[in-house]
LUMDRENVO-594725 format. One line per 3 residues: number of its first residue (from 0); their letters; for each residue x, y, z of N, C-alpha, C. Coordinates in steps of 0.001 Angstrom, whole numbers, plus 500000, padded with zeros to 6 digits. Example, Ala and Ser with C-alpha at 12.3 -4.5 7.8 and 13.67 -1.06 7.14 Angstrom:
2
0) as) 513190/494310/507800/512300/495500/507800/513200/496700/507800  512850/497750/507080/513670/498940/507140/512900/500030/507870
//
This chain:
426
0) xxx) 670525/082738/395344/670739/082324/393951/669611/081416/393483  669224/080484/394323/668141/079559/393996/666843/080330/393822  666593/081353/394684/665378/082168/394602/665339/082921/393266
3) xxx) 666481/083477/392837/666558/084196/391561/666259/083265/390396  666773/082025/390457/666527/081043/389388/665044/080738/389256  664369/080586/390419/662930/080300/390384/662183/081471/389773
6) xxx) 662632/082719/390093/661973/083889/389527/662122/083910/388013  663345/083552/387542/663563/083532/386095/662713/082459/385425  662589/081321/386072/661767/080246/385528/660314/080685/385430
9) xxx) 659808/081327/386497/658425/081807/386490/658208/082838/385391  659209/083724/385224/659105/084747/384183/659049/084112/382805  659887/083096/382580/659882/082413/381288/658539/081740/381027
12) xxx) 657987/081091/382067/656705/080413/381908/655608/081397/381546  655736/082630/382020/654733/083658/381717/654933/084246/380332  656196/084526/379999/656490/085260/378771/656498/084359/377537
15) xxx) 656969/083112/377685/657125/082249/376523/655833/082057/375728  654690/081756/376378/653455/081628/375594/653106/082910/374838  653386/084066/375451/653089/085338/374778/653963/085487/373541
18) xxx) 655244/085095/373671/656144/085165/372522/655641/084265/371402  655198/083058/371787/654661/082127/370789/653438/082727/370110  652559/083332/370869/651342/083919/370299/651690/085033/369323
21) xxx) 652652/085896/369715/653069/086967/368815/653685/086398/367552  654476/085330/367709/655098/084695/366545/654033/084136/365610  653000/083555/366205/651896/083005/365404/651204/084103/364608
24) xxx) 650947/085227/365252/650300/086341/364554/651185/086880/363443  652491/086945/363694/653419/087408/362658/653408/086455/361474  653392/085139/361763/653333/084151/360689/652088/084349/359836
27) xxx) 650955/084613/360485/649719/084843/359735/649872/086039/358807  650443/087108/359326/650600/088313/358513/651533/088053/357337  652683/087392/357619/653635/087114/356548/653032/086207/355498
30) xxx) 652301/085189/355951/651757/084229/355008/650698/084860/354123  649923/085760/354690/648826/086328/353924/649279/087464/353018  650588/087736/352991/651076/088780/352091/650819/088412/350641
33) xxx) 650822/087086/350340/650610/086649/348966/649210/086158/348704  648305/086272/349670/646923/085840/349461/646020/086677/350345  644691/086530/350142/643757/087290/350957/643854/086854/352404
36) xxx) 643786/087798/353311/643904/087505/354736/642617/086863/355226  642665/085603/355722/641448/084930/356156/640847/085537/357410  641588/086388/358117/641042/087021/359303/640333/088331/358976
39) xxx) 640399/088741/357720/639680/089923/357269/638452/089460/356495  637281/090005/356827/636043/089540/356206/636017/089853/354718  635456/088930/353910/635272/089237/352498/634407/090495/352343
42) xxx) 634685/091284/351306/633922/092507/351078/632637/092170/350336  631572/091956/351099/630254/091638/350535/629263/092566/351217  628622/093399/350460/627823/094483/351036/626700/093985/351932
45) xxx) 626077/092838/351586/624912/092397/352365/625290/091606/353623  626568/091280/353784/626993/090543/354970/626889/091434/356202  626331/090862/357267/626254/091566/358547/627495/091219/359361
48) xxx) 628511/092062/359267/629782/091788/359940/629623/091701/361451  628668/092421/362008/628460/092394/363456/627947/091041/363939  627338/090265/363048/626836/088932/363412/627883/087851/363214
51) xxx) 629002/088213/362617/629997/087195/362258/630913/086875/363438  630367/086141/364358/631120/085685/365517/630479/084426/366053  631193/083683/366863/630639/082464/367446/629826/082809/368694
54) xxx) 628714/082107/368859/627811/082309/369997/627873/081070/370876  628069/081260/372157/628078/080147/373104/627281/080549/374331  626109/079938/374489/625197/080294/375575/625398/079449/376831
57) xxx) 626001/078259/376674/626084/077337/377803/627506/077062/378256  627744/075831/378671/629031/075396/379206/630138/075565/378163  631250/076181/378534/632351/076474/377620/633445/075412/377622
60) xxx) 633324/074390/378452/634458/073482/378668/634882/072752/377391  633925/072284/376590/634284/071559/375365/635003/072479/374383  634515/073724/374258/635158/074666/373343/636562/075011/373828
63) xxx) 636753/075167/375125/638079/075477/375653/639042/074321/375431  638531/073080/375525/639396/071922/375231/639875/071973/373785  638947/072323/372893/639316/072422/371483/640371/073510/371273
66) xxx) 640193/074653/371894/641159/075750/371754/642522/075364/372314  642532/074616/373410/643799/074162/373984/644519/073224/373020  643747/072387/372322/644349/071517/371301/644905/072370/370155
69) xxx) 644198/073462/369821/644683/074380/368791/646027/074994/369204  646191/075273/370493/647458/075824/370978/648626/074935/370563  648481/073637/370771/649574/072708/370484/649915/072694/369001
72) xxx) 648879/072709/368165/649122/072649/366722/649667/073976/366194  649021/075074/366558/649383/076367/365980/650603/077019/366634  650766/076804/367931/651860/077462/368646/653080/076574/368814
75) xxx) 652860/075260/369013/653977/074335/369182/654321/073582/367907  653371/073520/366944/653604/072758/365716/653565/071264/365942  652819/070827/366969/652736/069400/367283/651271/068966/367360
78) xxx) 651046/067682/367145/649715/067116/367295/648844/067278/366050  647668/066712/366126/646716/066768/365020/645348/067177/365544  644614/067904/364722/643240/068265/365032/642340/067705/363938
81) xxx) 641309/066993/364351/640334/066426/363427/639014/067174/363552  638588/067763/362443/637313/068470/362366/636423/067728/361373  635186/067477/361741/634238/066775/360871/633044/067678/360618
84) xxx) 632756/067973/359351/631567/068757/359004/630548/067849/358328  629310/067879/358845/628233/066995/358392/627095/067843/357861  626536/067462/356708/625434/068251/356169/624757/067609/354988
87) xxx) 624202/068455/354116/623490/068002/352933/624280/068323/351680  623603/068879/350678/624267/069154/349400/625338/070233/349530  625178/071169/350467/626219/072178/350682/627564/071532/351005
90) xxx) 627515/070371/351669/628748/069711/352105/629163/068597/351140  628211/067906/350511/628588/066847/349571/629487/067392/348467  629217/068599/347997/630023/069193/346927/631439/069539/347400
93) xxx) 631654/069637/348704/632963/069915/349303/633600/071178/348729  632819/072269/348713/633381/073573/348350/633472/074474/349578  632403/074565/350345/632426/075286/351625/633486/074657/352533
96) xxx) 633401/073326/352691/634340/072608/353563/635760/072638/353006  635902/072634/351670/637250/072691/351077/637943/074002/351409  637175/075108/351416/637777/076395/351758/638232/076405/353220
99) xxx) 637423/075848/354094/637817/075752/355504/639046/074867/355663  639075/073751/354946/640228/072847/355009/641497/073580/354583  641410/074305/353482/642565/075031/352977/643022/076107/353962
102) xxx) 642077/076827/354551/642435/077898/355488/643133/077338/356734  642585/076257/357293/643215/075661/358469/644602/075115/358132  644703/074434/356989/645947/073745/356674/647062/074678/356225
105) xxx) 646734/075919/355913/647767/076869/355513/647920/078006/356528  647321/077844/357704/647404/078897/358723/648827/079107/359195  649567/078012/359365/650958/078092/359825/651794/077118/358995
108) xxx) 652914/077540/358436/653750/076637/357638/654206/075424/358443  654188/074260/357791/654727/073054/358417/653750/072256/359233  652503/072704/359344/651518/071955/360133/650243/071749/359299
111) xxx) 650426/071229/358109/649310/071115/357179/648321/070020/357587  648810/068817/357926/647897/067724/358266/647654/066829/357073  646379/066513/356779/646074/065596/355685/644615/065639/355286
114) xxx) 644210/064692/354425/642895/064750/353783/641763/064233/354666  641930/063078/355288/640869/062550/356139/639833/061741/355392  638576/061826/355833/637497/060976/355321/637056/061425/353927
117) xxx) 636887/060450/353036/636276/060715/351732/635331/059564/351394  634387/059860/350515/633499/058817/349997/633501/058915/348471  633585/057780/347772/633574/057807/346305/632145/057959/345766
120) xxx) 631638/059194/345770/630252/059460/345390/629927/058990/343983  630924/058985/343108/630707/058522/341737/630136/057106/341716  630540/056266/342666/630051/054892/342727/628573/054844/343078
123) xxx) 628063/055921/343700/626634/056023/344018/625877/056815/342957  626540/057051/341821/625920/057754/340683/625424/059148/341076  626240/059870/341829/625901/061226/342239/627148/062101/342148
126) xxx) 626984/063393/342342/628104/064316/342150/629211/064088/343172  630431/064039/342661/631621/063842/343481/632365/065169/343595  632986/065469/344735/633817/066673/344812/634889/066672/343725
129) xxx) 635202/067844/343238/636196/067969/342166/637572/067487/342610  637893/067632/343890/639267/067507/344375/639828/066098/344302  638998/065086/344218/639506/063720/344055/638620/062979/343053
132) xxx) 639246/062059/342323/638552/061363/341238/638539/059856/341489  637368/059262/341783/637273/057810/341928/637036/057152/340559  637763/056079/340292/637536/055252/339107/637427/053812/339574
135) xxx) 636409/053098/339102/636132/051778/339668/635705/050794/338583  635784/049516/338943/635275/048449/338094/634197/047696/338855  633380/046947/338131/632340/046135/338762/630990/046820/338780
138) xxx) 629992/046041/339175/628610/046534/339287/628292/046743/340765  627835/047948/341074/627580/048315/342460/626171/048887/342599  625506/048544/343682/624212/049156/344003/624405/050077/345196
141) xxx) 623629/051152/345231/623847/052186/346237/622630/052371/347132  622888/052781/348360/621833/053175/349295/622285/054460/349980  621334/055337/350327/621665/056569/351035/620646/056820/352126
144) xxx) 620962/057770/352987/620139/057948/354188/618803/058651/353953  618506/059033/352715/617170/059552/352416/616147/058432/352304  616655/057204/352097/615765/056053/351943/615303/055546/353310
147) xxx) 614119/054963/353317/613565/054433/354564/613959/052976/354805  614334/052271/353756/614678/050852/353867/616121/050621/353439  616723/049551/353969/618049/049135/353546/619185/049994/354052
150) xxx) 618950/050752/355121/619971/051685/355613/620753/051136/356810  620613/049848/357093/621194/049296/358324/622727/049336/358341  623372/049454/357166/624836/049503/357113/625377/050930/357138
153) xxx) 624512/051937/357034/624998/053303/356839/625697/053851/358076  626702/054699/357792/627474/055308/358870/627852/056730/358541  629127/057042/358626/629619/058406/358521/629360/059035/357152
156) xxx) 629368/058245/356100/629163/058792/354755/627705/059123/354468  626776/058390/355099/625369/058531/354736/625048/057820/353441  626048/057237/352804/625926/056429/351595/626645/055104/351821
159) xxx) 626313/054099/351004/627083/052865/350937/626814/052227/349582  627805/051497/349068/627637/050767/347815/627992/049306/348044  627296/048419/347331/627480/046982/347514/627642/046300/346163
162) xxx) 628537/045308/346106/628724/044504/344904/628709/043021/345253  628287/042227/344277/628390/040766/344403/629420/040220/343428  630053/041088/342654/631102/040649/341729/632278/040089/342517
165) xxx) 632897/039014/342039/633963/038362/342812/635245/039177/342936  635494/040096/341990/636709/040893/342054/636452/042263/341435  636722/043316/342191/636501/044681/341719/637667/045555/342170
168) xxx) 637740/046765/341607/638821/047681/341964/638284/049088/342171  639058/049897/342888/638776/051314/343083/640102/052067/343107  640219/053089/342268/641395/053947/342243/640976/055366/342626
171) xxx) 641772/056019/343462/641521/057406/343866/642740/058240/343512  642532/059283/342696/643582/060249/342401/643103/061633/342827  644049/062541/343049/643718/063880/343555/644121/064941/342543
174) xxx) 643431/066073/342609/643709/067171/341685/643274/068487/342318  643604/069594/341647/643168/070900/342139/644187/071556/343041  643854/072775/343487/644809/073570/344248/644960/073132/345699
177) xxx) 644154/072146/346143/644339/071648/347511/645071/070308/347508  645581/069903/346344/646244/068609/346192/647363/068352/347192  648227/069337/347540/649336/069039/348458/648893/068507/349813
180) xxx) 647650/068754/350219/647179/068259/351505/646567/066880/351447  646755/066162/350337/646064/064889/350150/646970/063671/350225  648255/063844/350529/649124/062676/350662/648830/061963/351978
183) xxx) 649114/060671/352008/648766/059831/353156/649732/058662/353234  649861/058086/354418/650654/056865/354559/649881/055754/355261  648589/055986/355433/647736/054977/356064/646300/055220/355608
186) xxx) 645571/054148/355381/644169/054290/354977/643317/053259/355718  642181/053714/356179/641167/052811/356729/640052/052699/355698  639781/051478/355250/638702/051211/354299/637503/050732/355104
189) xxx) 636453/051558/355181/635276/051217/355969/634371/050310/355149  633934/049227/355764/633092/048264/355040/632116/047579/355978  631234/046764/355403/630268/046014/356203/630964/045027/357119
192) xxx) 630222/044535/358095/630826/043691/359119/630791/042197/358784  629761/041761/358085/629514/040320/357953/630203/039730/356715  631159/038816/356944/631702/037973/355872/632124/038774/354642
195) xxx) 632919/039802/354845/633292/040692/353747/634461/040142/352931  634645/040673/351731/635729/040272/350857/637079/040742/351418  638144/040222/350808/639481/040692/351181/639737/042050/350527
198) xxx) 640279/042961/351332/640634/044291/350838/642152/044372/350760  642668/044814/349619/644117/044946/349481/644446/046173/348633  645652/046680/348813/646139/047794/348009/647263/047291/347116
201) xxx) 647488/047984/346012/648570/047609/345114/649185/048865/344498  650374/048705/343929/651057/049822/343289/651953/049290/342180  652165/050107/341163/653105/049747/340102/654543/049787/340601
204) xxx) 654771/050496/341697/656099/050575/342299/656280/049392/343244  657031/048420/342824/657184/047185/343604/658021/047370/344859  658668/048532/345019/659470/048750/346229/658614/049201/347405
207) xxx) 657371/049586/347149/656494/050061/348227/656054/048876/349081  656247/048994/350381/655844/047963/351319/654518/048362/351981  653617/047368/352116/652310/047621/352721/652018/046550/353769
210) xxx) 651374/046996/354834/650963/046065/355896/649465/046212/356118  648745/045113/356007/647282/045137/356084/646793/044505/357375  645878/045210/358053/645258/044691/359284/643753/044663/359088
213) xxx) 643142/043529/359336/641700/043372/359141/640963/043501/360469  640021/044435/360514/639163/044624/361677/637735/044225/361289  636837/044250/362260/635472/043813/361985/634782/044716/360970
216) xxx) 634941/046032/361107/634192/046965/360260/635076/047797/359338  636382/047546/359354/637273/048252/358438/638561/047463/358270  639247/047768/357180/640578/047207/356924/641568/048353/356876
219) xxx) 642654/048250/357628/643665/049311/357663/644888/048871/356884  645366/049767/356023/646558/049499/355224/647595/050562/355538  648769/050120/355989/649876/051016/356326/650927/050947/355216
222) xxx) 651333/052108/354702/652364/052176/353671/653688/052604/354295  654783/052220/353666/656092/052571/354219/656568/053946/353760  655721/054681/353035/656045/056033/352564/654738/056764/352281
225) xxx) 654852/058040/351992/653643/058814/351698/653217/058591/350253  651902/058457/350073/651304/058150/348772/650440/059322/348316  650302/059464/346987/649391/060472/346462/648299/059875/345586
228) xxx) 648298/058544/345476/647278/057819/344710/646963/056535/345459  645706/056131/345410/645286/054910/346102/644696/053925/345104  645218/052684/345111/644698/051602/344279/644227/050483/345201
231) xxx) 642948/050135/345142/642379/049096/346004/641769/047971/345179  641805/046763/345756/641120/045603/345184/640212/045003/346250  639064/044496/345809/638118/043810/346690/637853/042431/346081
234) xxx) 638313/041376/346770/638267/040028/346203/637523/039057/347113  636656/038245/346490/636025/037150/347215/637058/036048/347404  637215/035589/348635/638209/034551/348927/637579/033267/349458
237) xxx) 636257/033282/349620/635567/032130/350208/634164/032056/349615  633671/030857/349390/632348/030684/348771/631223/031200/349668  631503/031367/350974/630461/031874/351874/630316/033391/351786
240) xxx) 631274/034040/351156/631225/035495/351020/630275/035852/349866  629173/036488/350192/628136/036774/349209/628251/038168/348593  628739/039144/349369/628770/040514/348867/629785/041337/349641
243) xxx) 630120/042483/349059/631029/043417/349723/630384/044794/349731  630365/045448/350910/629787/046784/351061/630878/047769/351433  631033/048807/350610/632021/049859/350840/631322/051090/351400
246) xxx) 631905/051675/352470/631228/052765/353179/632063/054037/353307  633267/054020/352758/634093/055215/352815/635544/054895/353099  636392/055922/353029/637827/055783/353233/638307/056891/354150
249) xxx) 639211/056562/355063/639852/057570/355903/641328/057579/355554  641785/058684/354947/643183/058826/354546/643931/059550/355664  644910/058866/356245/645592/059370/357433/647074/059619/357153
252) xxx) 647677/060444/357987/649126/060648/357939/649617/060894/359353  650929/060886/359515/651529/061144/360828/651959/062592/360968  651680/063420/359978/652093/064812/360009/651248/065625/360980
255) xxx) 651835/066633/361613/651038/067524/362462/650150/068409/361602  649052/068855/362182/648178/069783/361468/646717/069399/361539  645967/069851/360536/644515/069743/360532/644026/068720/359505
258) xxx) 643048/067940/359927/642324/067036/359030/640865/067493/359036  640418/068005/357896/639051/068523/357814/638220/067529/357010  637487/066683/357732/636673/065634/357128/635302/066222/356775
261) xxx) 634837/065979/355563/633526/066487/355155/632659/065328/354680  631415/065301/355142/630483/064256/354727/629103/064858/354546  628558/064723/353336/627256/065301/353037/626455/064407/352110
264) xxx) 625151/064517/352204/624232/063759/351340/623217/064742/350774  623139/064833/349463/622174/065734/348837/620771/065486/349381  620120/066532/349862/618747/066414/350343/618597/065907/351764
267) xxx) 619702/065669/352466/619616/065055/353795/619137/066043/354851  618318/065543/355755/617808/066290/356903/618322/065642/358184  617931/066191/359323/618317/065546/360589/617734/064138/360668
270) xxx) 616512/063957/360165/615896/062620/360149/616733/061662/359322  617251/062133/358195/618078/061284/357332/619315/060793/358078  620002/061708/358764/621237/061314/359440/620977/060390/360625
273) xxx) 619770/060400/361150/619433/059452/362218/619144/058056/361676  619152/057900/360356/618998/056576/359735/620352/055909/359504  621387/056394/360152/622748/055862/359980/623202/055219/361281
276) xxx) 622857/053947/361501/623137/053319/362804/624619/053201/363140  625490/053236/362129/626928/053118/362388/627622/054480/362447  626838/055560/362449/627427/056902/362431/628381/057114/363602
279) xxx) 627938/056809/364792/628757/057050/365977/630025/056202/365970  629893/054928/365598/631056/054036/365576/632103/054510/364574  631660/054945/363393/632608/055377/362376/633155/056772/362672
282) xxx) 632340/057618/363282/632834/058923/363711/633971/058751/364709  633865/057773/365573/634906/057529/366581/636250/057207/365936  636237/056620/364736/637484/056241/364068/638311/057446/363651
285) xxx) 637660/058586/363415/638420/059782/363025/638820/060623/364233  638381/060227/365421/638760/060892/366674/638539/062403/366602  637295/062834/366412/637050/064261/366196/637321/065117/367425
288) xxx) 637914/066282/367176/638071/067304/368203/636949/068332/368105  636426/068505/366890/635330/069439/366641/634425/068835/365586  633120/068784/365870/632118/068320/364900/631259/069509/364520
291) xxx) 631200/069811/363228/630420/070928/362711/629166/070363/362041  628009/070653/362603/626745/070212/362004/626154/071351/361179  625969/071096/359890/625336/072059/358988/624098/071404/358378
294) xxx) 623228/070924/359257/622013/070213/358831/620801/071055/359225  619916/071288/358289/618717/072053/358627/618009/072650/357432  618731/072886/356341/618112/073508/355181/617010/072627/354619
297) xxx) 617221/071306/354621/616196/070397/354096/615067/070182/355096  615373/070213/356383/614315/070194/357398/613401/071400/357210  614017/072569/357018/613257/073816/356936/612409/073907/355671
300) xxx) 612739/073128/354654/611951/073122/353414/610820/072102/353460  610724/071351/354542/609619/070406/354721/608353/071189/355074  607250/070998/354319/606004/071710/354639/605511/071440/356055
303) xxx) 605920/070294/356620/605499/069923/357975/606612/070181/358998  607485/071141/358728/608593/071427/359638/608088/071689/361052  608730/071015/362011/608375/071157/363421/609623/071480/364224
306) xxx) 609597/072573/364970/610759/072933/365786/610995/071910/366893  609910/071334/367436/610072/070321/368481/610784/069090/367938  610356/068623/366767/610993/067444/366174/612443/067754/365801
309) xxx) 612672/068937/365263/614019/069337/364868/614952/069376/366083  614464/069921/367196/615239/069963/368431/615568/068555/368922  614565/067683/368941/614780/066308/369419/615753/065556/368523
312) xxx) 615623/065736/367205/616546/065080/366282/617981/065531/366525  618164/066837/366706/619519/067347/366934/620074/066857/368276  619236/066764/369268/619709/066255/370562/620169/064809/370430
315) xxx) 619498/064038/369581/619943/062656/369371/621277/062629/368619  621431/063505/367630/622709/063581/366913/623833/064014/367854  623551/064963/368719/624551/065411/369692/624946/064263/370617
318) xxx) 623970/063456/371027/624276/062319/371902/625159/061297/371189  624994/061163/369881/625845/060240/369122/627280/060760/369045  627445/062064/368950/628790/062639/368977/629430/062407/370347
321) xxx) 628667/062641/371402/629187/062445/372761/629593/060993/372974  628815/060067/372419/629161/058646/372524/630464/058346/371795  630637/058932/370619/631829/058671/369808/633059/059385/370347
324) xxx) 632877/060612/370820/634014/061446/371249/633561/062356/372375  633586/061876/373613/633044/062639/374750/633682/064013/374941  634912/064199/374486/635599/065472/374697/635508/066427/373515
327) xxx) 634822/066028/372457/634752/066862/371259/633842/068068/371480  634202/069178/370854/633325/070346/370810/632372/070196/369627  631233/070855/369715/630236/070804/368639/629911/072226/368213
330) xxx) 629960/072459/366909/629634/073758/366336/628440/073584/365413  627397/074367/365616/626196/074326/364788/626173/075554/363887  625971/075353/362589/625802/076488/361694/624312/076625/361390
333) xxx) 623755/077794/361644/622343/077998/361325/622174/077942/359807  620944/077829/359351/620697/077667/357918/621192/078861/357111  621687/078569/355930/621838/079626/354945/620434/080072/354554
336) xxx) 620294/081342/354203/618985/081817/353748/618617/081118/352440  617325/080931/352204/616870/080244/350994/615454/080676/350654  615068/080356/349444/613707/080624/348980/612946/079315/348798
339) xxx) 611653/079358/348953/610778/078236/348662/610337/078353/347206  610638/077305/346426/610245/077262/345015/610700/078499/344253  611804/079105/344680/612400/080280/344051/611521/081536/344131
342) xxx) 610407/081478/344864/609418/082563/344812/609412/083443/346047  609550/082835/347238/609444/083637/348451/610385/083085/349520  610862/083942/350406/611841/083514/351412/611295/082418/352323
345) xxx) 612185/081520/352695/611827/080453/353636/611711/081060/355034  610511/081021/355584/610250/081648/356887/610832/080864/358053  611314/079627/357788/611788/078779/358886/613241/079042/359277
348) xxx) 613932/079921/358553/615328/080194/358884/615503/080706/360303  614635/081615/360732/614729/082159/362088/614399/081095/363132  613451/080200/362810/613074/079147/363752/614225/078165/363968
351) xxx) 614931/077825/362889/616102/076954/362999/617152/077611/363888  617352/078913/363701/618312/079647/364521/617934/079569/365999  616666/079738/366320/616221/079693/367715/616477/078328/368339
354) xxx) 616243/077263/367554/616502/075907/368060/617988/075739/368373  618845/076212/367484/620281/076043/367706/620775/076844/368907  620218/078002/369143/620583/078765/370332/620138/078038/371599
357) xxx) 618989/077376/371535/618537/076565/372669/619483/075389/372896  619942/074758/371808/620905/073663/371926/622215/074159/372526  622598/075394/372210/623799/075973/372800/623643/076118/374308
360) xxx) 622483/076572/374729/622222/076729/376172/622231/075387/376895  621609/074383/376285/621438/073092/376952/622670/072199/376889  623398/072281/375766/624457/071293/375538/625838/071894/375318
363) xxx) 625979/073198/375468/627298/073809/375328/627824/073828/373903  626923/073770/372916/627344/073841/371514/627666/075292/371142  628635/075454/370272/628936/076765/369711/628063/076953/368477
366) xxx) 627583/078176/368249/626710/078458/367103/627346/079536/366233  627374/079265/364925/627707/080305/363954/626427/080659/363220  625992/081894/363344/624677/082310/362829/624766/082661/361342
369) xxx) 624890/081638/360531/625019/081810/359083/623902/082685/358519  622687/082434/358992/621494/083113/358468/621612/084630/358640  621965/085080/359833/622106/086520/360061/623373/087078/359418
372) xxx) 624449/086293/359409/625681/086747/358762/625426/087056/357290  624628/086200/356627/624313/086419/355215/623506/087696/354981  622785/088127/356014/621934/089310/355877/620503/089071/356270
375) xxx) 620200/087830/356741/618856/087530/357227/617885/087125/356126  616606/087206/356457/615538/086736/355567/615579/087448/354219  615601/086649/353154/615595/087181/351801/616957/087542/351246
378) xxx) 618011/087418/352047/619344/087858/351609/619913/086992/350492  619446/085751/350357/619968/084882/349295/619741/085503/347918  618682/086310/347768/618432/086986/346483/619565/087945/346158
381) xxx) 620052/088662/347170/621171/089585/346961/622463/088819/346657  622647/087685/347328/623813/086853/347041/623748/086340/345601  622551/085997/345157/622373/085534/343780/622678/086651/342786
384) xxx) 622163/087846/343057/622412/088986/342175/623909/089309/342086  624633/089016/343178/626072/089301/343218/626913/088167/342635  626255/087116/342133/626977/085989/341559/627510/085016/342588
387) xxx) 627019/085098/343823/627493/084232/344904/626552/083071/345192  625328/083121/344681/624360/082032/344851/623740/081719/343503  623216/080500/343381/622646/080053/342119/621201/080524/341971
390) xxx) 620673/080327/340789/619328/080817/340482/618250/080127/341306  618528/078926/341829/617518/078238/342650/617338/078894/344016  618233/079839/344345/618186/080567/345618/618227/079625/346829
393) xxx) 618963/078553/346655/619250/077610/347738/620751/077341/347803  621309/076984/346647/622722/076623/346582/623569/077831/346179  624881/077671/346351/625812/078764/346107/626733/078435/344934
396) xxx) 627307/079467/344365/628375/079276/343393/629665/078968/344150  630713/078615/343409/632004/078362/344059/632431/079591/344864  632280/080773/344278/632676/081995/344988/631860/082186/346257
399) xxx) 630582/081816/346229/629738/081930/347409/630161/080994/348519  630485/079747/348156/630945/078790/349166/632299/079210/349739  633173/079764/348902/634451/080271/349397/634214/081389/350411
402) xxx) 633262/082276/350107/632948/083368/351041/632434/082820/352367  631544/081817/352324/631046/081203/353559/632196/080593/354360  633112/079917/353655/634261/079318/354337/635132/080356/355008
405) xxx) 635393/081454/354299/636227/082508/354880/635552/083183/356072  634249/083394/355975/633507/084021/357071/633515/083140/358320  633271/081840/358137/633277/080933/359287/634682/080808/359863
408) xxx) 635678/080689/358997/637054/080572/359489/637452/081798/360300  637098/082981/359815/637455/084201/360549/636763/084243/361903  635537/083719/361986/634830/083662/363273/635515/082716/364248
411) xxx) 635916/081548/363732/636590/080563/364581/637914/081128/365093  638679/081758/364206/639973/082287/364613/639825/083488/365547  638763/084256/365358/638509/085374/366271/638202/084850/367676
414) xxx) 637380/083781/367739/637073/083164/369038/638321/082538/369648  639163/081953/368795/640425/081394/369291/641322/082513/369841  641275/083676/369204/642030/084816/369714/641584/085212/371114
417) xxx) 640274/085130/371376/639781/085401/372733/640386/084422/373729  640479/083151/373318/641090/082129/374171/642554/082477/374446  643289/082887/373416/644701/083248/373574/644849/084399/374561
420) xxx) 644005/085430/374392/644107/086615/375250/643791/086295/376697  642810/085425/376920/642426/085103/378299/643369/084105/378945  643945/083201/378133/644799/082154/378682/646198/082642/378984
423) xxx) 646759/083474/378092/648154/083867/378217/648333/085324/378625  647305/085859/379261/647421/087227/379774/648438/087258/380918  649420/088175/380893/650457/088210/381952/649828/088463/383320
//
């Protein structure tokens, strides 16, 4: 009798994961009945569907850890996954990353997650993502990682703003079709370390309880319920306090699911992101499971582009990720195709791809070959003709960024399917 019980237990241990996997696939099918299936490639004639997969030349252990974490979220409905995408103008606009965020957060009902890291770009007098609206008071000066001086405070945002006004405010409201994923019950306000002002939150609803904890480089505010709007005050409380530097916000929740953090700086290159000495420390605060680097388009447009320098810069960025999150996986997206001065294709796209494949071999990074997926050299012209890219033949329209998001998401989920098949094979 005892032997039979052990056999039944072993059978359950074998079959149960398979049942969960089948249930997950059924959920995907049912959910996509009312929307386009993210596992089916967008119908774009110039896309090379055969290139739309993840490439891994080296050690697979980091990627397998990430997939195992995906198991818990997608199959068990427990835990949280933090993904951070870093780049230039493609990411600052938060359209490519917004599509990925939406796809992950709606993959399985009940495991949406939350918003994660945001920066109030409006305070730096630059374009802000549509999905959230910052409104502020006071006079603020801005610095970004394209500058050579004054970048000693920069971190995860690649931007920072500073005020000397004794009392200022910042309000954040959300809008758009991704709004349901923006509620939070905890926020980390990232700021400078030295003699900073008091940070506090307020609400017109006097029944809301808040608990504030002050750390050296951030202030954490815990709410007793989920919020959909954030009201902050920054107040000088001591005559020795000369200024306040704001570096970003991390909106957190206790819900299971995905947090897709996006951080981009218009015009930023790998050199720019290496001017952010607090990048690793602030990246650690979001506890990333996967870091997606989409940096290279601005490097490749430099007349003095060097593959050796580009490789070394990326290796330093990879080391900063390892310092912040030793168990995180890293995904590199090769450059989108682009033109130089709108006249002729950028010849450096293939060189960037070669560097990233070398990084995959050396450091176990996963690569998504955006350049070949788009159709290779000169393909941005076809994307432009199709209304998917802008006339500058560098940036994309909203529809183009949505297509990139769907293509990358389908690649990630296809690779995750390989993990499922190999892990839970009877």
